[in-house]
N, C-alpha and C positions, 0 to 999 in steps of 0.2 A: 421631388425625387427622394425615394427612401434609401437610406444607407444601411449597410450591414451592421449588426451589433458589434460594438467595440470589444476589445479583449477585456477591458475593465468590467464592462457590464456582464460579460460571460462569466468572469471570475466571481463577481458578486452573486450571480445566480447559483453557481456551484456551492459557494460558501453558505448560502441560505438553506440548501438541502440538508446538510448535517444538522443545522440548528432546528429545522422542522422535525427531523426524525428524533432528535434528542428531546424536544418538547413533547412529542407524541409519546415517547416511552416514559417520560417523567410524570406527565399530568393526565393525558387523555386515557391511556390504558388503565391506570389505577382507578380513574373515575368510572370507566366502563365496567371494571370488575366490581366496584362497589355497587353501582346501579343494578347490574345483572344479578348479583347475589341477593341484594335486597328484594328485587322483583321475585326471584324464586322463593325467597324466605316468606314473603307476605302472600304469595300465591297459595301456599298450603296452610295458611292460618286465617281463621275468621277474625277480621280486624275488630269488629264490634265486640266479639267475645273476649278478645285480648284486652281491649280497653275496659270492659266490665270487670275482668279479673283484677286489673290494676286498681280500678276505682274502689272495688268492694273488699279486696283482700289484702292490699298492701299497707304495711305499717311504715310510713315514710320516715319515722325517726331513725330506723336502722340505715336507711339510704343516706340520710343526712350525716350520720356518724361516719359512714364509709367515705363520704366526700371529704370530711375533715382529715381522715387518715390519708386520703389520696394527696392532699396538699403536703402533708409531712413527707410522703415518699419523694416528691419533687425537691423538697428542701434537703433531704438526705443525699439525693443525687448531686445537688450543687456542692455540698460539703465534700463529697467523695471526689468530684472533679477538681476541686480546689487543691487537694493533695497532689494530684498529678501535675497540675499547672505550676504549682510552687516548686516542684522538683525540676522544672524546666526554666525557672527564673521568671515566671509570669505570675504576678500576685494581684489579681483583681479583688476588689472588695466583695464580700459575700452577697450583698444585695444585688450586685451586677450579675453574679452567677445564678442567683435565684431567678432574676429576670430572664436570663438566657434559657433556663430550663422551662419556665412557664411558656416563654415565647416559642420554644421548639415545638411543643405539642400543639400550640395554637396554629402555627404555620403549617404543620403536618396535616391538619384538618382540611386545608385548602390545597396545599401542594405537597403530596406525599414524598417523604425522604428529604425534602428541601429544608425542613426545620433544623436538621443537624448542620447543614451547611450554613444556615443563617446564624445559629448560635456561635459557630466557629468564627464567622466573619465579624460578628458583634464584639466578641471578646478580643479577637486579634486586633481589630481597629481601635477599640477602647484602650487597650494596654500597649498599643504600638508593638505588637509581637508578630513573628512570622506566621503566616496563615497555615502553611503546611505542617508546622510543628504542632500548633494548636489543634489542627484537624487530626493529626496523628493521635493526640491524647484523647480526642473525642471518639476516634475509631477504637482505641483501647477501652474506653468506657462502654461502648456498644458490644465489643467482643467479650468483655467480662459478662455482660448480660446473656450473650449467646451461650457461653460456657455454663453459666448458672442454669439456664433453661435446659441444656442438655443433661446436666447432673440431676436436676429435678425430674426430668422425663424418665431417665433410667430408673431412679429410685421409686418413682410413683408407679410406673408400669410393672415393676417387680412386685410391689406391694398389692397392686390392684389387678394383677393378671387374671385372677379367678373370675372377677366380675366382667372384665373386658372380653375374655375368651368365651364366657357364657353368652354375652350379648352377641358376639360375632357368630357363634354357632347357631343362634336363633335367627340371624340375618345372613343367610348363605351368600347372597349377592355381594354384600359388603366384604365378607371374609374372602371370597374368591377374587374380588377386585384388588384387595390389599396384597394377597398372595401373588397375583400376577405381576403387580408392580414391583414387589421386593425381589422376585426371581427373574425379572426381565433382563436379558443380556444387554439390551439396548441401554437401560438405565446405568448399569455398571460400566459398560463400554464408554458411554458418554462421560461419566465421571472421571475415568482414567484418562481419556483424551484431553479433557479440560485441564486436569492437573499436569499432564505432560506438556501441554502447550504453554501454560503459565511458567513452569519450570524452565523450559527452553527459552522463553522470551526474557526471563529475568537473569539468566546466566550467560546469555549470548553477548559477545562483544561485537558491537556494530557502530557504524558511523551514521546510521539512520537517525535524523534529529528527533523524529516522533518517538521512536523506541527509547532513545536516550532520555527524553523527557519523562516517559512512563517509568523507566528504571529509577530515575532521580526522585520522582514523586513517591514511588514505593519505598525507597530507602529512607526518605524523610518521614513517611508515615510510620515506618518501623521504628525510627528513633523516638517518635512520640509514643508509640506503643511500648517500646522497651523500657521507658521510664518506670513502668509499673514494677519491673523486676529488680530495679536497683535504687528506687526512690526511698527516702526516709518516710516513716509513717505507714509502712505496709500494714501493720496491725490495725491502725485506725481505718485504713482504706477497706480492709476486710470487714471491720465492724459496720462501716457505712453501707457496704454491700449487703450485709445481713439486714440492716435497717431498711434499705430500699425494698428488698424482696419480701421481708417480713410485713411491710406496709402493703405491698401489692396483694399478698395473700390475705392479710387481715381484712382489707376493704372488700374483697369478694366473699370471704367467709362470713362476715357480718351481714352482708346482703341476703344470705340464706335465711336469716331470721325475719326478713321483711315479709315473707309469704308463708302461710301455713304449710303448703305442700313441699317447699324446699326445706323448711324447718323439720318436717317429718322425715325427709331424706337423711338429714344429719342425725336425727334421733335413731333411725334404723341402721344406717351404714357408717356413722361416725365421721370424723374429720377427713377420712380418706376420700369420700365422695366429693368434698369441696376441693381437695388437692388434685383429683383427676380433672375436675372442671377447670381449675386454675391452670394446670399444665397445658391442657388442650387449647385454652384461650390464649395462653402466652405463645404457643407455637403458631397460632393463627395470625399473630401480629407480624409474622414474617411475610405474609402475603401482601403485595403492594395494593394498598387501598387508602382511602381518605380517613385517617384516624382509626383504622380497624373496622370501619363500618361495613357490615356484610360478613366478612370472614369470622369476626369475633362472635357474632350471634350464632352463626352456623356451628362453631366449635362448642359453644356453651349448650346449645340445644342438643347436639349429639352426645355430649357428656352426660347431661341430665337424662337423656333417653336410655343410657346404659343402666340407670337406676330406676327405670320404669315410669318416668314422668311423661305425660302426654305432650304433644307438640304445642298445643295452645297455651298451656301453663308454662312450659319451658320458654316459649316465645315471649310471653308476657314478662317473665323474669329477665331474659337476655336483653330485650329491647328497652325495658325501663332502666336497667343498670347502666347500659351503654349510653342511653339517651341522657341520663343525669350526668354521667361523666363528661359527655360532650358539651353539655351546657356549662359545666364547671370550667372546662378548658377554654371555652369562648370567653367567659368572665375573666379568667386569669390572663388571657391574651390581651383583653382590653386594659386591664390593670397594668400589665407589663409595659405596653407601648406608651401609656400615659407616664408611668414611672421612668421609662428610658428618656422620654422627652424632657421631663423635669430634671433628671440627672444630667443630661447633656447641657441644659441651661445653667445649672449650678456649677458645671465644670468649665465654663467659658474662661479663657485666659484673661488676666487682669487688664491687658491692653485693649480688650474688646469691650470693657465696661465703660459706659458714658461718664464723662467728667463734668457734666453740667452742674451737679450738686456741689462739687468742690469750687467751681468758678463762682457759683452764686453765693457761697459762704464767704468768699474773699471780697465780695463787693461791699 
């Protein structure tokens, strides 16, 4: 005789649905975006021609130098984050922070956006610190990057407006599409509606437990973010910020010398061409994907096309640079998780250390 589902079973089924939707948004959709963009990317490129360009024309010494600079960018980020954490009374050793940054990018290759949560949890657990406060400092770290990208974007597009407008005028469909997007009342209406909803939700006094949790979490996040405005060492924090983004730009700029056609773009258009490519590639990292795979190449190919480079050559450049960066992140991830395991072993409490040696010496 069959029985009807119990209330407990029905509740469990309902609780599984939000988890399924959350996992879908976190992992499946970014993976689909990456695969879809890569498919479109390689559909318009002769793969054999791209490989031949890389094999015959690339000077890998420049690529190797860019990878070394990339490692320094992660170290700079670790030192900058330490200033924020120390202002909150959290003082992890620098090697643990470097591990956390290396691990962040490695985790993001598999689970987009989860790397930031992982590094927060690792440092919070290692230092026995509140997760939400550490997470707030991480959000401040990322918001600083967002502000930097916005400033670079404004400056770069002012300096390179002539080349960009010339390219758009020659590609009428692209110009029309951008114009329709920026003048769409739906876009600006949606933006205003979202801001109004967030403001209402955060200022409303309510007894709703879920809304209270959200408001509390946002307040704690703000506390972690607000540390930047009142912490000691703000000057050093700004210097490390310059170091991070200086490394980011330098590693891409150096890659331009790896191919004769990109080196020729620098010779003709100067550093501004590399800056336009850098800014567009940085903006593309906001698209949810696995380690920027897909959106990053699209942005770089588009930027290089502004300066007249054909798609095959631009694709060879973009795919090689990102491919080498991805291999580096994988290697750093392996190094990181081995280092964390050894660090955890060395930090075992004394009570957990076996006493067999002491007993044997007393015999």
